[in-house]
C-alpha positions as CSV (number, residue, x, y, z in Angstrom):
1,M,-32.0,36.5,-107.0
2,R,-34.6,38.1,-109.3
3,A,-34.9,35.0,-111.3
4,I,-36.7,33.1,-108.6
5,P,-39.7,35.3,-108.2
6,I,-40.1,35.6,-111.9
7,T,-39.8,31.8,-112.4
8,V,-42.3,31.2,-109.5
9,T,-44.7,33.7,-111.1
10,A,-44.5,32.1,-114.5
11,L,-45.0,28.6,-113.1
12,A,-48.0,29.7,-111.0
13,A,-49.5,31.4,-114.2
14,A,-48.9,28.2,-116.2
15,L,-50.6,26.0,-113.5
16,L,-53.5,28.4,-113.4
17,L,-54.1,28.2,-117.2
18,T,-53.8,24.4,-117.2
19,A,-56.4,24.3,-114.4
20,C,-58.9,26.1,-116.6
21,D,-61.6,23.8,-118.1
22,S,-63.2,25.1,-121.3
23,G,-65.6,22.1,-121.4
24,G,-64.3,21.1,-124.7
25,G,-62.7,17.9,-126.0
26,S,-59.2,17.6,-127.4
27,D,-60.6,18.6,-130.9
28,G,-62.1,21.7,-129.4
29,S,-65.7,20.4,-129.5
30,R,-68.2,21.0,-126.7
31,S,-69.7,17.8,-125.5
32,D,-71.5,19.1,-122.4
33,T,-75.1,18.8,-123.7
34,G,-76.5,16.0,-121.5
35,S,-73.6,16.0,-119.1
36,K,-74.0,16.2,-115.4
37,N,-71.9,19.4,-115.2
38,T,-73.9,22.5,-115.5
39,D,-73.2,26.1,-116.2
40,S,-75.2,28.4,-113.8
41,T,-75.7,31.0,-116.6
42,A,-76.7,28.5,-119.3
43,C,-80.1,28.7,-120.9
44,R,-82.4,26.0,-119.7
45,I,-85.0,24.2,-121.9
46,G,-87.7,24.9,-119.3
47,Q,-87.1,28.7,-119.6
48,V,-87.0,29.0,-123.4
49,G,-89.7,28.8,-126.1
50,L,-88.6,26.5,-129.0
51,Q,-90.2,26.7,-132.5
52,V,-89.2,24.0,-135.0
53,G,-89.8,25.1,-138.6
54,P,-91.2,26.1,-141.0
55,A,-89.0,23.9,-142.9
56,N,-87.5,23.8,-146.3
57,A,-88.3,20.1,-146.5
58,A,-86.5,17.7,-148.9
59,P,-89.1,16.7,-151.4
60,A,-87.5,13.4,-152.5
61,A,-84.9,10.9,-151.6
62,G,-81.4,12.3,-152.0
63,D,-82.6,16.0,-151.7
64,T,-81.4,18.2,-148.9
65,G,-83.7,19.9,-146.5
66,N,-83.3,22.6,-143.8
67,V,-85.2,22.9,-140.5
68,P,-84.7,26.2,-138.7
69,V,-85.2,26.1,-134.9
70,T,-85.9,29.4,-133.0
71,L,-85.3,29.7,-129.4
72,T,-86.8,32.5,-127.4
73,N,-85.6,33.2,-123.8
74,Q,-88.7,33.5,-121.6
75,G,-86.7,33.8,-118.3
76,A,-83.7,35.6,-116.7
77,R,-80.6,36.5,-118.7
78,C,-78.8,33.4,-119.8
79,T,-76.0,32.2,-122.2
80,L,-75.7,29.7,-125.1
81,A,-72.2,28.5,-126.2
82,G,-71.6,26.2,-129.1
83,F,-74.0,23.9,-130.4
84,P,-77.3,22.4,-129.5
85,G,-77.6,18.7,-128.8
86,V,-80.0,17.1,-131.4
87,T,-81.2,13.5,-131.6
88,L,-83.5,12.0,-134.2
89,S,-85.4,8.9,-133.1
90,A,-87.3,6.1,-134.8
91,G,-88.8,3.7,-132.1
92,T,-86.0,2.5,-130.0
93,T,-83.3,3.7,-132.4
94,S,-81.7,7.1,-131.8
95,A,-79.0,8.9,-133.5
96,A,-77.2,12.1,-132.4
97,L,-76.6,14.7,-135.2
98,A,-73.2,15.9,-136.1
99,Q,-72.1,19.6,-135.6
100,D,-71.7,21.6,-138.7
101,R,-68.2,23.0,-138.1
102,T,-68.2,25.4,-141.1
103,G,-69.2,28.3,-138.8
104,T,-67.4,29.5,-135.7
105,P,-69.6,29.1,-132.5
106,R,-69.9,32.2,-130.4
107,K,-71.1,32.6,-126.8
108,L,-74.4,34.5,-126.9
109,T,-76.1,36.2,-124.0
110,L,-80.0,36.3,-124.2
111,A,-81.9,38.8,-122.1
112,K,-85.6,37.9,-121.6
113,G,-87.4,38.0,-125.1
114,D,-84.1,37.6,-127.0
115,T,-83.9,35.0,-129.7
116,A,-81.4,32.7,-131.3
117,T,-81.5,30.2,-134.1
118,F,-79.8,27.1,-135.4
119,T,-80.4,25.1,-138.6
120,L,-80.8,21.3,-138.8
121,T,-79.8,20.2,-142.3
122,Y,-80.5,16.7,-143.6
123,V,-80.5,14.5,-146.6
124,R,-83.9,12.7,-147.2
125,G,-83.6,8.9,-147.3
126,K,-85.6,6.3,-149.2
127,E,-88.8,4.9,-147.5
128,G,-88.0,1.3,-146.3
129,D,-84.3,1.6,-147.0
130,G,-82.2,-0.1,-144.3
131,K,-79.7,2.8,-144.5
132,S,-82.4,5.4,-143.8
133,L,-83.6,6.3,-140.3
134,A,-87.4,6.4,-140.4
135,A,-87.3,9.2,-137.8
136,T,-90.5,10.1,-135.9
137,S,-89.2,12.4,-133.2
138,L,-86.6,15.2,-132.8
139,K,-85.0,15.9,-129.4
140,I,-83.3,19.0,-128.5
141,G,-81.0,19.9,-125.7
142,L,-79.0,23.0,-124.8
143,P,-75.3,23.1,-123.9
144,G,-74.5,23.6,-120.3
145,A,-77.7,22.2,-119.1
146,A,-77.9,18.8,-117.5
147,A,-79.8,16.2,-119.6
148,E,-82.7,18.6,-120.3
149,L,-84.4,17.7,-123.6
150,R,-87.6,18.8,-125.4
151,S,-89.2,16.5,-128.0
152,F,-90.9,17.4,-131.2
153,T,-92.6,15.4,-134.0
154,W,-90.4,14.8,-137.0
155,S,-92.6,14.9,-140.1
156,Y,-90.0,15.5,-142.9
157,G,-89.5,11.8,-143.9
158,P,-86.7,9.3,-143.4
159,V,-83.2,10.6,-143.0
160,Q,-80.5,9.0,-145.2
161,G,-77.7,7.3,-143.3
162,K,-74.0,7.8,-144.3
163,E,-73.2,4.2,-143.7
164,T,-76.1,2.9,-141.7
165,A,-79.3,4.4,-140.3
166,N,-77.6,5.1,-136.9
167,D,-75.3,7.6,-138.6
168,P,-77.6,10.1,-140.4
169,D,-76.5,12.4,-143.1
170,A,-77.7,15.4,-141.0
171,S,-76.0,18.2,-138.9
172,V,-76.9,21.2,-136.9
173,T,-75.2,24.7,-137.0
174,A,-74.0,26.7,-134.0
175,F,-76.4,29.1,-132.4
176,Q,-76.7,32.5,-134.1
177,Q,-78.2,35.7,-132.7
178,A,-81.6,36.4,-134.3
179,G,-83.5,39.7,-134.6
180,D,-82.1,43.1,-134.0
């Protein structure tokens, strides 16, 4: 007679756990940047200051460059979880950057004035090469916010493609807490 209540409790717990949605894909990646679903506590582009650079730019084709991006919360307490959505564009061609999975993403809570950073790493391509994306702009979006982007000028030269210009050899790290 006791087995029925325990079984029902276990079944209810299992159903509850399967109903939870982490916002991740089957590989554990977060793909909610730019989605219509929003997180009410997520940091919003309009509520943060973004500073791109100063960069450790790649001086020549084949060299690797790093572009740090600093985000400062200018509004109410908010959260960042996972990776930024970053796209490089050249005219009508755009390419989303890969997520650098060497580090473990963490959920960060930012009070007003708190900062977080991420780094964009890229391989410089050859000018005029069909496998290089002659990027002119950088667009940044935050996870959990619906299709909100901020654009910046890309002045670090062409970005080498892995196979084609639409698949740049570039990636972004997860957000990291900055400051004290």
